[in-house]
C-alpha positions in Angstrom: 0.0 0.0 0.0 1.0 3.7 0.1 4.1 4.5 2.1 3.3 6.4 5.3 5.4 9.6 5.6 7.9 9.7 8.4 8.6 5.9 8.7 11.8 6.0 6.7 10.6 4.0 3.7 10.0 7.0 1.5 13.8 7.8 1.6 14.7 4.3 0.4 12.4 4.7 -2.6 14.0 8.0 -3.6 17.5 6.5 -3.2 16.7 3.6 -5.6 14.9 5.5 -8.3 14.1 3.1 -11.2 16.4 2.9 -14.2 14.9 3.6 -17.6 16.3 1.6 -20.5 15.4 0.3 -24.0 14.7 -3.4 -23.8 14.6 -5.8 -26.8 12.6 -8.9 -26.0 12.6 -10.3 -29.6 14.8 -9.7 -32.6 13.0 -7.7 -35.4 12.0 -4.3 -36.7 12.9 -1.1 -34.8 9.5 -1.2 -33.0 10.8 -4.1 -30.9 12.7 -1.5 -28.8 10.6 -0.4 -25.9 11.4 1.8 -22.8 11.1 -0.2 -19.6 11.8 0.6 -15.9 13.9 -1.6 -13.6 15.9 -1.3 -10.4 19.2 0.6 -10.9 22.0 -2.0 -10.5 24.9 -1.8 -8.1 28.4 -2.4 -9.5 30.2 -5.6 -8.7 33.7 -5.6 -7.2 35.4 -5.1 -10.7 32.6 -3.0 -12.2 31.8 0.7 -12.8 28.3 2.1 -12.8 27.9 5.1 -15.2 25.1 7.6 -15.3 24.6 7.8 -19.1 24.0 11.3 -20.5 24.1 10.3 -24.2 24.1 7.1 -26.2 25.5 6.8 -29.7 23.5 5.1 -32.5 25.6 3.0 -34.9 24.5 1.0 -38.0 25.8 -2.1 -36.2 23.2 -1.5 -33.5 20.5 -2.0 -36.1 22.0 -5.3 -37.4 22.2 -6.7 -33.8 18.6 -5.6 -33.0 17.3 -7.3 -36.2 19.0 -10.6 -35.3 20.9 -10.8 -38.7 24.4 -10.0 -37.2 27.2 -12.5 -36.2 26.8 -11.2 -32.7 23.5 -12.3 -31.2 23.0 -11.3 -27.6 20.8 -13.4 -25.3 17.3 -12.0 -25.0 16.2 -9.7 -23.5 18.9 -7.1 -23.9 19.5 -3.4 -23.9 21.1 -2.2 -27.2 24.0 0.3 -27.5 27.8 0.1 -27.6 28.8 3.8 -27.4 27.9 6.4 -24.9 29.1 9.1 -22.5 28.3 10.1 -18.9 29.6 10.4 -15.4 30.8 7.6 -13.1 28.2 7.2 -10.3 29.8 4.3 -8.4 32.8 1.9 -8.6 33.3 -1.6 -7.2 35.8 -2.2 -4.4 38.5 -3.5 -6.7 38.4 -0.5 -9.1 41.2 2.0 -8.6 41.4 3.8 -12.0 38.1 5.6 -11.8 36.1 7.5 -9.1 32.6 8.9 -8.7 32.2 12.1 -10.7 34.7 11.2 -13.5 33.4 12.3 -17.0 33.8 9.3 -19.3 33.0 7.9 -22.8 32.0 4.3 -23.2 33.1 1.6 -25.6 33.3 -2.2 -25.9 36.9 -3.4 -25.7 36.2 -7.0 -26.8 37.7 -8.3 -23.5 34.5 -10.2 -22.8 34.0 -8.3 -19.6 30.2 -8.2 -19.1 28.7 -4.8 -19.8 25.1 -3.6 -20.2 23.8 -1.6 -23.2 24.1 2.2 -23.4 20.5 2.9 -24.5 19.7 3.5 -20.8 20.2 6.1 -18.1 22.6 3.9 -16.3 25.0 1.1 -17.4 27.5 -1.3 -15.9 30.9 -1.9 -17.5 34.5 -2.9 -16.7 37.2 -0.3 -16.0 38.9 -0.9 -19.3 35.7 -0.1 -21.2 35.7 3.6 -20.5 37.9 6.5 -21.6 38.4 9.9 -20.0 36.2 12.6 -21.6 38.0 16.0 -21.5 36.0 19.0 -20.5 36.1 20.4 -24.0 34.0 17.5 -25.4 30.3 17.3 -24.7 28.4 14.2 -23.6 26.7 14.1 -27.1 30.1 14.2 -28.7 31.4 11.6 -26.3 28.6 9.2 -27.5 30.1 9.5 -31.0 33.5 8.2 -30.2 33.7 4.4 -29.5 32.8 2.6 -32.7 33.6 5.4 -35.3 37.0 6.5 -33.9 38.0 3.0 -32.7 37.3 1.7 -36.3 39.3 4.5 -37.8 42.4 4.2 -35.7 42.5 0.4 -36.1 41.9 0.7 -39.9 44.4 3.5 -40.4 47.3 2.4 -38.2 47.0 -1.4 -38.1 45.2 -2.6 -41.2 46.4 0.1 -43.7 49.8 0.8 -42.0 49.1 4.5 -43.0 52.0 6.9 -42.7 52.4 10.7 -42.6 52.9 12.2 -46.0 50.8 9.6 -47.8 47.6 10.4 -49.7 44.3 8.9 -48.4 40.9 8.7 -50.0 38.0 8.4 -47.6 35.1 7.2 -49.7 31.9 8.2 -47.9 33.5 10.8 -45.5 30.4 12.6 -44.1 29.1 10.0 -41.7 30.3 9.2 -38.2 33.2 7.0 -39.3 34.0 9.2 -42.3 34.4 12.4 -40.3 36.5 10.6 -37.7 38.7 9.3 -40.5 39.2 12.7 -42.0 40.2 14.2 -38.6 42.5 11.3 -37.7 44.3 11.2 -41.1 44.7 14.9 -41.0 46.2 14.7 -37.5 48.6 12.0 -38.8 50.0 14.3 -41.5 48.3 12.7 -44.5 46.9 14.4 -47.6 43.2 13.8 -47.3 40.6 13.5 -50.1 37.1 13.0 -48.9 33.8 12.2 -50.8 30.2 13.0 -49.9 26.9 13.1 -51.8 25.3 16.3 -50.6 26.2 19.9 -50.2 25.8 19.7 -46.5 27.9 16.5 -46.4 30.7 18.1 -48.5 30.7 21.1 -46.1 31.1 18.8 -43.1 34.0 16.9 -44.8 35.7 20.2 -45.5 35.2 21.4 -41.9 36.7 18.2 -40.7 39.9 19.1 -42.5 39.9 17.3 -45.9 42.3 19.0 -48.4 40.1 18.0 -51.3 36.3 17.3 -51.2 34.6 15.5 -54.1 30.8 14.8 -54.7 30.6 11.1 -55.4 27.1 11.6 -56.9 28.4 13.6 -59.9 29.7 12.2 -63.2 33.5 12.4 -63.5 34.1 12.3 -59.7 36.7 9.4 -60.3 38.6 11.7 -62.7 38.5 14.5 -60.0 40.1 12.1 -57.5 42.8 11.0 -60.0 43.6 14.6 -60.7 43.8 15.4 -57.0 46.5 12.7 -56.6 48.4 14.1 -59.7 47.7 10.8 -61.5 49.5 8.6 -58.9 46.4 7.4 -57.1 45.8 7.2 -53.3 48.2 5.3 -51.1 45.3 4.4 -48.7 41.6 4.1 -49.4 39.0 3.7 -46.6 35.8 2.3 -48.1 32.4 2.7 -46.3 30.2 1.3 -49.1 32.2 -1.5 -50.8 29.0 -2.9 -52.6 28.9 0.3 -54.6 32.5 1.4 -54.9 35.0 -1.4 -54.7 35.5 -1.9 -58.4 36.1 1.9 -58.9 38.4 2.1 -55.8 40.8 -0.5 -57.3 41.5 1.9 -60.2 42.2 4.8 -57.8 44.9 3.1 -55.8 48.6 4.0 -56.2 51.2 1.3 -56.6 51.5 -0.7 -53.3 48.3 1.0 -52.3 46.2 -0.4 -49.4 42.4 -0.5 -49.4 40.5 -1.2 -46.2 36.9 -2.4 -46.4 35.0 -0.9 -43.5 31.3 -1.1 -44.7 29.4 -3.2 -47.2 25.8 -4.1 -47.8 25.9 -6.6 -50.7 27.8 -8.3 -53.5 29.9 -6.6 -56.3 31.8 -7.7 -59.4 35.4 -6.5 -59.6 38.4 -6.8 -62.0 41.3 -8.4 -60.1 43.8 -7.1 -62.7 43.5 -3.7 -61.1 44.9 -5.2 -57.9 47.6 -7.1 -59.7 48.9 -4.2 -61.8 49.3 -2.0 -58.7 50.5 -4.8 -56.4 47.8 -3.5 -54.2 46.5 -4.9 -50.9 42.8 -5.2 -50.2 42.0 -5.9 -46.6 38.9 -6.0 -44.4 38.2 -5.1 -40.8 35.5 -5.6 -38.2 35.9 -3.8 -35.0 34.6 -6.9 -33.1 37.7 -8.9 -34.3 40.1 -6.4 -32.9 42.2 -8.0 -30.1 41.3 -6.6 -26.6 45.0 -5.7 -26.2 44.9 -3.3 -29.1 42.2 -1.1 -27.5 44.7 0.5 -25.0 46.8 2.1 -27.8 43.8 3.0 -29.9 42.1 4.8 -27.0 45.4 6.4 -25.9 45.5 8.0 -29.4 41.8 9.0 -29.3 42.2 10.5 -25.8 45.1 12.6 -26.9 43.2 13.8 -30.0 40.2 14.7 -28.0 42.2 16.6 -25.5 44.2 18.6 -28.0 41.2 19.3 -30.2 42.3 17.5 -33.4 39.4 15.0 -32.9 36.0 16.8 -32.8 33.1 14.4 -33.1 30.2 15.9 -35.1 26.6 15.3 -33.7 23.8 15.6 -36.3 20.7 14.9 -34.2 19.8 14.3 -30.5 16.7 12.3 -29.9 15.0 11.2 -26.6 15.5 7.6 -25.5 12.0 6.6 -26.4 12.7 7.6 -30.1 15.3 4.8 -30.5 13.1 3.2 -33.3 13.2 6.5 -35.3 17.0 6.7 -34.7 17.5 3.2 -36.1 15.7 4.1 -39.3 17.6 7.4 -39.6 21.1 5.9 -39.1 20.7 3.8 -42.2 19.7 6.6 -44.5 22.3 7.6 -47.0 23.7 11.2 -47.0 23.7 11.4 -43.2 26.1 14.0 -41.7 27.6 13.2 -38.3 26.1 11.1 -35.5 22.7 10.4 -34.2 22.6 10.4 -30.4 19.9 9.3 -27.9 19.6 11.3 -24.7 18.2 9.3 -21.7 
């Protein structure tokens, strides 16, 4: 029945205010994501409880939710890999973080249990958060984990990119693309970025690309060739391999390296283009990255955030309950920057 004032119970109820989170009880369309309330969990000895101020929406979240992805979490689950917030409590074994620390959230593939970020609180391990500098907002912090993690792994490990080289970022206006432009620019590369809208091209230019090309116009391949003075690009990062891979192979320099980051279907290619250039075509999936690699990746990201060379771009902020709309929007082409949920 109702709590009588003055008997002490009402204080307990306030202290354990319910947690709001998106819960998926069956794989399927965006509408399977519903807001539910539950008790706010307490951290275990080796866990951190974070009050989530913003959650990043990634295309991979939609694949996991629909049940078509290689990773199939046990039902029910709360979606979301990326986010940002403030440490609310730490377990007795945690020495690296304290209550009040501003942090961004990512999955470090260590297998340490963590809950989803589409919630106002989440539990994770101490190696699954990075320090969020004061010059970076929570919404920007929610745009870091998957995009910037993907970019640093692709650039420095898979492509072996070096200062002074020329890089083509094919599809540079989305979350990963903008991260790639900023990271490659900070590394001292000559950066060519493509986008399909005026707004997208503006964002790519703002991110620091030396040359911006509209990939929806005829002759854009010639424009890229011209920008490399006929040599081709040393490195290409490809977000839509199902559309562009065959073209990309003709845009590589000798000994060029092409990293496949995104793909949504089959494509026919001419292998001679790879042979003639002695090129390397390599793939990557962030969930294959060894846990040990995350420390250096996030050391680089942390430095870039602090010195201002990495500036995540947020496109839209939506309330938590609009997660279904966010999942539709994140798959639309021509998106600029990140979509973020605000619990």
